[in-house]
C-alpha positions in Angstrom: -0.1 0.0 -0.1 1.4 3.2 -0.9 0.5 7.1 0.2 -0.3 8.2 3.8 -3.0 6.6 5.7 -3.7 9.3 8.3 -6.8 9.5 9.7 -6.8 11.8 13.2 -5.9 15.2 13.3 -3.3 14.9 16.0 -1.5 12.6 13.7 -1.6 15.1 10.7 -0.6 18.6 13.1 2.5 15.9 13.6 3.2 15.3 10.1 2.2 19.3 9.4 5.0 20.3 12.2 7.6 18.2 10.1 6.6 20.1 7.3 4.3 17.9 5.2 2.2 19.9 3.1 -0.3 17.2 2.1 -1.0 16.6 5.7 -1.7 20.0 5.8 -3.9 20.0 2.3 -5.6 17.1 4.7 -6.3 19.6 7.3 -7.7 21.8 5.6 -10.0 20.2 3.0 -11.0 18.4 6.3 -12.1 21.5 8.2 -12.3 24.1 5.0 -16.0 24.7 5.2 -16.7 24.1 9.3 -14.0 27.5 9.6 -15.6 29.5 6.6 -19.4 28.8 8.6 -17.8 30.1 11.8 -16.4 33.1 10.5 -19.9 33.7 8.0 -22.0 33.7 11.1 -20.2 36.3 12.3 -19.3 38.8 9.0 -22.0 40.2 6.9 -19.5 39.8 4.0 -18.7 36.4 2.5 -15.5 37.4 1.1 -14.1 38.8 4.6 -15.1 35.7 5.8 -13.2 33.9 3.2 -10.0 35.7 4.0 -10.6 35.4 7.6 -10.6 31.7 7.0 -7.5 31.8 5.1 -5.7 33.8 8.3 -6.9 30.8 9.9 -5.1 28.6 8.4 -2.1 30.8 8.5 -2.1 30.8 11.8 -2.4 27.2 12.3 0.7 26.6 10.0 3.1 29.1 12.1 1.5 27.2 15.2 2.4 23.9 14.7 5.5 23.5 16.0 4.2 24.3 19.3 1.6 22.4 18.8 0.6 19.8 21.1 -1.9 16.6 22.1 -3.3 18.0 24.5 -6.7 18.6 23.7 -8.9 17.9 20.5 -7.4 19.5 17.5 -10.8 20.7 16.5 -10.8 22.9 19.9 -7.2 24.1 18.9 -8.5 24.8 15.5 -11.6 27.2 16.6 -9.7 28.6 19.4 -7.0 30.3 16.4 -10.3 31.0 14.8 -12.4 32.5 17.4 -8.5 35.0 18.4 -8.2 35.5 14.7 -11.9 37.0 14.9 -11.0 39.0 18.0 -8.5 40.5 16.2 -10.1 41.3 13.1 -12.5 43.3 15.7 -10.4 45.0 17.5 -8.7 46.3 14.3 -12.0 47.2 12.8 -13.1 48.8 16.5 -12.8 52.3 15.4 -15.5 52.5 13.3 -18.2 51.4 15.4 -21.4 49.7 13.4 -24.1 48.1 13.8 -23.2 44.6 15.7 -26.2 43.1 14.2 -25.3 43.4 10.6 -21.8 43.1 11.1 -21.9 39.7 13.0 -24.7 38.4 11.8 -25.9 37.4 7.9 -29.1 37.9 6.6 -31.3 34.4 6.6 -32.9 32.6 3.7 -36.3 33.9 2.8 -38.2 31.0 4.1 -37.1 31.8 7.4 -36.7 35.6 7.7 -39.8 36.3 9.8 -38.0 33.7 12.6 -34.5 34.6 11.5 -35.0 38.4 12.0 -36.3 37.7 15.6 -33.8 35.6 16.5 -31.0 37.8 14.8 -32.6 41.2 16.9 -32.4 39.0 19.8 -29.1 38.0 19.4 -28.0 41.4 18.9 -29.1 42.9 21.9 -26.9 40.3 23.8 -23.7 41.0 24.9 -21.0 39.8 22.6 -19.4 37.6 25.4 -23.0 36.0 26.0 -23.2 36.0 21.9 -20.3 34.6 21.3 -20.7 31.9 23.4 -23.9 30.4 21.7 -22.9 30.5 18.6 -19.7 28.5 19.4 -22.2 26.1 21.3 -25.3 26.4 18.5 -23.8 26.7 15.2 -20.5 25.5 15.5 -21.6 22.3 17.7 -18.4 22.9 20.2 -18.7 20.7 23.3 -18.2 22.8 26.2 -14.7 21.0 27.1 -14.1 22.8 23.5 -15.3 26.2 24.0 -13.7 26.0 27.4 -10.0 25.5 25.4 -11.0 28.2 23.2 -12.6 30.8 25.6 -9.7 29.5 27.8 -12.1 28.9 30.8 -12.7 26.5 33.3 -15.6 24.0 31.8 -18.0 25.0 34.5 -17.5 29.2 33.7 -18.9 27.7 30.5 -21.6 26.0 31.6 -23.0 29.2 33.4 -21.9 32.1 30.7 -24.4 29.2 28.4 -27.1 29.4 31.1 -26.9 33.1 31.5 -26.4 33.8 27.5 -29.4 31.2 27.3 -32.1 32.8 29.8 -31.0 36.3 28.2 -31.8 34.8 25.0 -35.6 33.7 26.0 -35.7 36.7 27.6 -35.2 38.9 24.1 -37.0 36.5 22.0 -39.9 37.1 24.5 -39.8 41.0 24.1 -39.6 40.4 20.3 -42.2 37.9 20.2 -45.4 39.0 18.2 -48.7 39.6 21.0 -50.9 37.1 20.5 -54.7 38.4 21.3 -56.4 36.1 23.8 -59.6 35.4 23.7 -62.6 33.1 25.8 -60.2 32.5 28.2 -60.2 34.4 32.0 -62.1 36.5 33.4 -62.0 40.3 33.3 
């Protein structure tokens, strides 16, 4: 049998550390769509999402020499993406824009009303609450992976997610149209 037979991300990163372009390409192919979606959910510009994705993989290459198998590669990768995002936001901080438009892309037409309510509710959350929810719900990261990305204890992630979900629930309830109730109660 010829060629590379590697399935684990950690094995691939070991080969990237040793200079293997093929191993890097395999990792890139495996994760490029997920990383692009990570950024696309946070920026209205698909081209900017692509640029930030590329910046993330460049950072992975630069970090390969320091990579140690101490957790899930996915957490390592999304941690880099998160840091790229934070750095990009710091650069753009001088031009304060509407956070909702900058961070959340438009929803498909069939989901527009519901999507609008969710977008508006997410836009009312603090940046930290919004980010922890997006890491869990959109990126599907585990609590442990979110803890690694945010460099916080798992119990902190649990309480942050609880608080963020309660804040989202409250924001959604504030945006839910009032339903006229008839025939119940006695006024």
